DOBA-654472 format. One line per 10 residues: number of its first residue (from 1); their letters; for each residue x, z, y negated of C-alpha. Coordinates in nm, 2 decimals. Layout:
NUM> a> X:Z:Y  ... .
//
This chain:
1> mtpsarvqta> -16.20:-0.15:12.81  -16.36:-0.43:12.62  -16.22:-0.55:12.29  -16.51:-0.39:12.11  -16.46:-0.06:12.28  -16.09:-0.07:12.18  -16.19:-0.12:11.82  -16.44:0.17:11.83  -16.18:0.40:11.99  -15.93:0.30:11.72 .
11> ielldaiiaa> -16.19:0.39:11.45  -16.25:0.73:11.61  -15.88:0.80:11.62  -15.85:0.68:11.26  -16.11:0.94:11.16  -15.90:1.21:11.33  -15.58:1.08:11.16  -15.75:1.07:10.82  -15.87:1.43:10.86  -15.53:1.55:10.97 .
21> arakaapadr> -15.36:1.37:10.68  -15.59:1.55:10.43  -15.53:1.88:10.60  -15.15:1.81:10.65  -15.21:1.87:11.02  -15.09:1.68:11.32  -14.92:1.33:11.26  -15.07:1.01:11.39  -14.83:0.98:11.68  -14.93:1.32:11.82 .
31> iladwfrnnr> -15.30:1.25:11.78  -15.26:0.93:11.97  -15.05:1.09:12.24  -15.31:1.37:12.29  -15.59:1.12:12.32  -15.41:0.90:12.57  -15.32:1.20:12.78  -15.68:1.32:12.79  -15.84:0.98:12.85  -15.66:0.84:13.16 .
41> fagskdrrai> -15.93:0.57:13.20  -15.75:0.37:12.92  -15.49:0.15:13.09  -15.15:0.06:12.95  -15.29:-0.26:12.79  -15.57:-0.06:12.64  -15.33:0.20:12.50  -15.10:-0.06:12.35  -15.39:-0.25:12.19  -15.55:0.07:12.05 .
51> relvfaaira> -15.22:0.19:11.91  -15.15:-0.15:11.74  -15.50:-0.15:11.59  -15.46:0.21:11.46  -15.13:0.15:11.29  -15.22:-0.19:11.16  -15.53:-0.04:10.99  -15.32:0.25:10.85  -15.07:-0.01:10.70  -15.36:-0.21:10.56 .
61> cgpvpetgra> -15.49:0.07:10.35  -15.33:0.21:10.03  -15.51:0.53:9.93  -15.66:0.76:10.20  -15.96:0.58:10.34  -16.30:0.76:10.34  -16.35:0.68:10.71  -16.18:0.52:11.01  -16.45:0.25:11.00  -16.36:0.17:10.64 .
71> amlrlaetdd> -16.00:0.14:10.74  -16.08:-0.09:11.02  -16.29:-0.31:10.79  -15.99:-0.33:10.56  -15.79:-0.46:10.85  -16.07:-0.71:10.94  -16.03:-0.86:10.59  -15.69:-0.99:10.71  -15.78:-1.04:11.08  -16.08:-1.26:11.14 .
81> slvplfdgsn> -16.08:-1.18:11.51  -16.21:-0.83:11.44  -16.53:-0.91:11.26  -16.72:-1.04:11.57  -16.63:-0.72:11.75  -16.86:-0.52:11.53  -17.14:-0.62:11.76  -17.32:-0.30:11.85  -17.24:-0.34:12.22  -17.19:-0.04:12.45 .
91> ygpaplgege> -16.89:0.17:12.33  -16.83:-0.08:12.05  -16.87:-0.04:11.67  -17.21:-0.08:11.51  -17.29:-0.41:11.34  -17.18:-0.44:10.98  -17.43:-0.30:10.73  -17.55:-0.46:10.41  -17.32:-0.35:10.13  -17.07:-0.18:10.36 .
101> haaeggvapa> -16.73:-0.17:10.20  -16.38:-0.18:10.33  -16.12:0.07:10.23  -15.89:-0.01:9.94  -15.56:-0.19:10.02  -15.22:-0.15:9.86  -14.89:0.01:9.93  -14.98:0.37:9.86  -15.21:0.59:9.66  -15.20:0.48:9.29 .
111> wlaqrlaaad> -15.00:0.78:9.16  -14.74:0.73:9.43  -14.72:0.35:9.39  -14.65:0.42:9.02  -14.36:0.66:9.11  -14.21:0.40:9.34  -14.24:0.13:9.07  -14.06:0.35:8.83  -13.78:0.36:9.08  -13.78:-0.02:9.10 .
121> iagpeaeall> -13.96:-0.02:9.44  -14.25:-0.27:9.38  -14.36:-0.61:9.50  -14.18:-0.73:9.81  -13.96:-0.42:9.80  -14.26:-0.19:9.83  -14.44:-0.42:10.08  -14.14:-0.40:10.32  -14.20:-0.03:10.35  -14.50:-0.10:10.57 .
131> erapldlrvn> -14.35:-0.36:10.80  -14.28:-0.26:11.16  -13.94:-0.12:11.21  -13.69:-0.24:11.47  -13.55:-0.01:11.73  -13.19:0.09:11.65  -12.94:0.26:11.87  -12.61:0.43:11.82  -12.35:0.39:12.09  -12.20:0.73:12.17 .
141> tlkaeratla> -11.83:0.68:12.15  -11.77:1.00:12.34  -11.90:0.81:12.65  -11.91:0.44:12.57  -11.80:0.16:12.34  -12.03:-0.10:12.17  -11.80:-0.39:12.27  -11.82:-0.32:12.64  -12.16:-0.14:12.69  -12.40:-0.34:12.91 .
151> lpaeavptda> -12.77:-0.27:12.85  -13.09:-0.38:13.04  -13.21:-0.58:12.73  -13.04:-0.80:12.47  -12.92:-0.60:12.17  -12.75:-0.73:11.85  -12.48:-0.54:11.66  -12.59:-0.39:11.33  -12.37:-0.32:11.02  -12.31:0.04:11.15 .
161> phglrlepgt> -11.98:0.05:11.34  -12.15:0.17:11.66  -12.51:0.03:11.60  -12.72:-0.20:11.81  -13.07:-0.34:11.74  -13.35:-0.40:11.99  -13.71:-0.52:11.97  -13.96:-0.25:11.87  -14.11:-0.07:12.17  -13.82:-0.13:12.40 .
171> pveqwaefre> -13.84:0.15:12.66  -13.48:0.28:12.61  -13.56:0.63:12.71  -13.62:0.50:13.06  -13.27:0.36:13.08  -12.99:0.52:13.27  -12.77:0.46:12.97  -13.00:0.68:12.76  -13.02:0.95:13.03  -12.64:0.95:13.06 .
181> gkievqdtgs> -12.60:1.00:12.69  -12.43:0.67:12.62  -12.68:0.57:12.36  -12.90:0.75:12.10  -13.20:0.62:11.91  -13.09:0.63:11.54  -13.18:0.40:11.25  -12.89:0.21:11.11  -12.94:0.37:10.77  -12.91:0.71:10.93 .
191> qlaclavgaq> -12.59:0.61:11.10  -12.45:0.49:10.77  -12.54:0.83:10.62  -12.32:0.99:10.88  -12.05:0.73:10.82  -12.05:0.83:10.45  -11.95:1.19:10.55  -11.61:1.05:10.67  -11.59:1.33:10.93  -11.24:1.35:11.09 .
201> pgetvidlca> -11.11:1.52:11.41  -10.99:1.87:11.33  -11.21:1.92:11.02  -11.47:2.19:10.95  -11.80:2.01:10.89  -12.14:2.16:10.82  -12.47:1.97:10.89  -12.68:2.19:10.66  -13.02:2.06:10.76  -12.95:1.95:11.12 .
211> ggggktlala> -13.31:1.95:11.25  -13.31:1.81:11.60  -12.94:1.71:11.57  -12.95:1.33:11.55  -12.69:1.32:11.27  -12.50:1.62:11.42  -12.43:1.41:11.74  -12.30:1.12:11.54  -12.07:1.36:11.35  -11.94:1.51:11.68 .
221> aamdnlgrli> -11.85:1.16:11.81  -11.68:1.08:11.48  -11.47:1.40:11.52  -11.40:1.32:11.88  -11.51:1.68:11.96  -11.21:1.82:11.76  -11.26:2.07:11.49  -11.57:2.28:11.39  -11.91:2.13:11.36  -12.18:2.37:11.24 .
231> asdtdrgrls> -12.54:2.26:11.28  -12.78:2.48:11.08  -13.14:2.47:11.00  -13.43:2.70:10.91  -13.66:2.55:11.18  -13.59:2.74:11.51  -13.80:2.49:11.72  -13.62:2.18:11.59  -13.28:2.34:11.62  -13.34:2.44:11.98 .
241> rlapraeraa> -13.36:2.08:12.08  -13.00:2.02:11.99  -12.84:2.20:12.28  -12.98:1.98:12.56  -12.91:1.67:12.35  -12.55:1.78:12.28  -12.50:1.85:12.65  -12.62:1.50:12.74  -12.40:1.34:12.48  -12.09:1.55:12.58 .
251> asnvttvlld> -12.07:1.69:12.22  -11.87:2.01:12.27  -11.77:2.12:11.93  -12.11:2.20:11.79  -12.22:2.55:11.69  -12.58:2.61:11.59  -12.68:2.86:11.32  -13.04:2.95:11.24  -13.10:3.00:10.86  -13.35:3.20:10.66 .
261> prrelealaa> -13.48:3.00:10.37  -13.32:3.10:10.04  -13.07:3.32:10.23  -12.87:3.04:10.39  -12.53:3.17:10.25  -12.58:3.50:10.44  -12.58:3.32:10.78  -12.29:3.09:10.67  -12.08:3.35:10.50  -11.80:3.31:10.75 .
271> vagqadavli> -11.74:2.95:10.64  -11.82:2.98:10.27  -11.55:2.78:10.08  -11.40:2.65:10.39  -11.58:2.33:10.48  -11.41:2.00:10.46  -11.75:1.83:10.44  -12.11:1.94:10.40  -12.39:1.70:10.49  -12.72:1.77:10.33 .
281> dapcsgtgtw> -12.99:1.57:10.50  -13.25:1.73:10.28  -13.62:1.78:10.34  -13.80:1.50:10.14  -14.11:1.30:10.10  -14.00:1.05:10.36  -14.11:0.75:10.15  -13.82:0.55:10.31  -13.97:0.60:10.66  -14.32:0.46:10.62 .
291> rrnpearwrl> -14.24:0.17:10.86  -14.24:0.44:11.13  -14.49:0.69:10.98  -14.72:0.49:10.76  -14.98:0.77:10.73  -14.72:0.99:10.56  -14.80:0.84:10.23  -15.15:0.99:10.26  -15.00:1.34:10.30  -14.79:1.35:9.99 .
301> dgkelerlta> -14.91:1.49:9.65  -14.75:1.60:9.33  -14.74:1.96:9.43  -14.56:1.89:9.76  -14.32:1.66:9.58  -14.23:1.95:9.34  -14.18:2.18:9.63  -13.95:1.94:9.80  -13.74:1.87:9.49  -13.69:2.24:9.44 .
311> iqahlldvaa> -13.56:2.28:9.80  -13.33:1.99:9.75  -13.18:2.14:9.44  -13.13:2.47:9.61  -12.96:2.32:9.91  -12.72:2.12:9.69  -12.62:2.44:9.52  -12.57:2.61:9.86  -12.34:2.32:9.96  -12.13:2.37:9.65 .
321> klvkpggriv> -12.05:2.72:9.77  -11.97:2.61:10.13  -11.73:2.33:10.05  -11.36:2.40:9.99  -11.17:2.27:9.69  -11.12:1.90:9.74  -11.39:1.89:10.01  -11.68:1.65:10.03  -12.06:1.70:9.97  -12.28:1.42:10.10 .
331> yvtcslldee> -12.64:1.43:9.99  -12.89:1.22:10.18  -13.27:1.18:10.16  -13.49:0.93:10.34  -13.68:0.88:10.01  -13.68:0.60:9.75  -13.81:0.82:9.47  -13.56:0.89:9.19  -13.68:1.25:9.17  -13.53:1.31:9.51 .
341> gadqfdafla> -13.24:1.07:9.47  -13.05:0.96:9.17  -13.21:1.21:8.93  -13.17:1.50:9.17  -12.80:1.42:9.22  -12.74:1.38:8.85  -12.89:1.72:8.78  -12.66:1.87:9.05  -12.35:1.72:8.90  -12.45:1.86:8.56 .
351> rhpnlaaqap> -12.48:2.21:8.71  -12.14:2.17:8.88  -11.90:2.00:8.64  -11.61:2.07:8.87  -11.75:1.81:9.11  -11.74:1.43:9.06  -11.94:1.15:9.22  -11.76:0.93:9.47  -11.91:0.60:9.59  -12.02:0.62:9.95 .
361> diplgrprgk> -11.79:0.41:10.17  -12.06:0.22:10.36  -12.12:-0.15:10.42  -12.48:-0.18:10.30  -12.68:-0.07:10.00  -12.68:-0.11:9.63  -12.59:0.14:9.35  -12.86:0.37:9.23  -12.75:0.62:8.97  -12.43:0.78:9.10 .
371> gtrltpfhdg> -12.52:0.70:9.46  -12.62:0.42:9.69  -12.97:0.32:9.80  -13.07:0.14:10.12  -13.41:-0.03:10.15  -13.59:-0.21:10.43  -13.62:-0.52:10.21  -13.26:-0.56:10.12  -13.08:-0.39:10.41  -13.32:-0.39:10.71 .
381> tdgffiacae> -13.29:-0.01:10.74  -13.51:0.28:10.66  -13.50:0.37:10.29  -13.22:0.61:10.20  -13.05:0.76:9.90  -12.69:0.85:9.98  -12.45:1.02:9.73  -12.11:1.18:9.77  -11.93:1.44:9.55  -11.58:1.59:9.56 .
//
């Protein structure tokens, strides 16, 4: 493909991503994967170039652009090499028209940027949310040790006890070490959220919102497969992915439980009041993950934020009924909005005066309310709010 054809293809893909964001349909990664699968004429260099153009354009825009072309023109304002490619050549974008405008820049739609600023995420803190994320690994201590593990590419230790960091795009899923379950892809902030649980061998631990099980596997390794580890979720599809991952990782103390929304305690009645620790990796806006999913900021609106905060409050109350006296509740969101973090946790403690906040025992982050906040700018991780109560 010519450079102009790559730009035009990126524009067309951006149109699809913009439409999907407005409809809350497929994410950008899936749209790109489908296009690449159905257009085999695009070689590996073409696919890489198109992908980089698409995500660079997404990051360059604040509010949702009107069109993919407007998004690409916004990127062209910071990349002079793109302007000559609007040349009207075969398969390339049409020449620039008189009065044609680029999309608006910024970190996010105005209302969302204001919410972030209210949570002290502005300026360089906010801009760091749109940088490209590194690739972090967790060494699975059920099968390997960080100090002795040899990998095909150079990796540097992170502040997580078993963490390693690689260049973005490193093909770790092709490595024998990945296939053998010695490593898992997991952001350092996510690893530290698991560390905050303090899971010990022999305990009863509940991962209340386990999803595909990334944190569950970290907890199983911390427990050395000893004790009960219950991975529960309301999403059958996501939860079904855990079994093959657990087998690969040799995590043998995991039991999965499918939940009905708002009826979670019925499915978990057998362990109510018995858990040594409950991890709530709550559904959230994902504002801390924009480095990986930059178009997510186009999907969020006030109504969705209200829905998410209501779910978070409910799950915190469920956890309070699952934990035993003296047990630990660890609340985690990959959001930097106080509505989902410090304010949410304060409201929970007010509803449950028998519980008291405890500072998470993790090596990174800064206090935020009664919890700890990690940010890309200060900590080099995804954005997280982590809080503990006993």
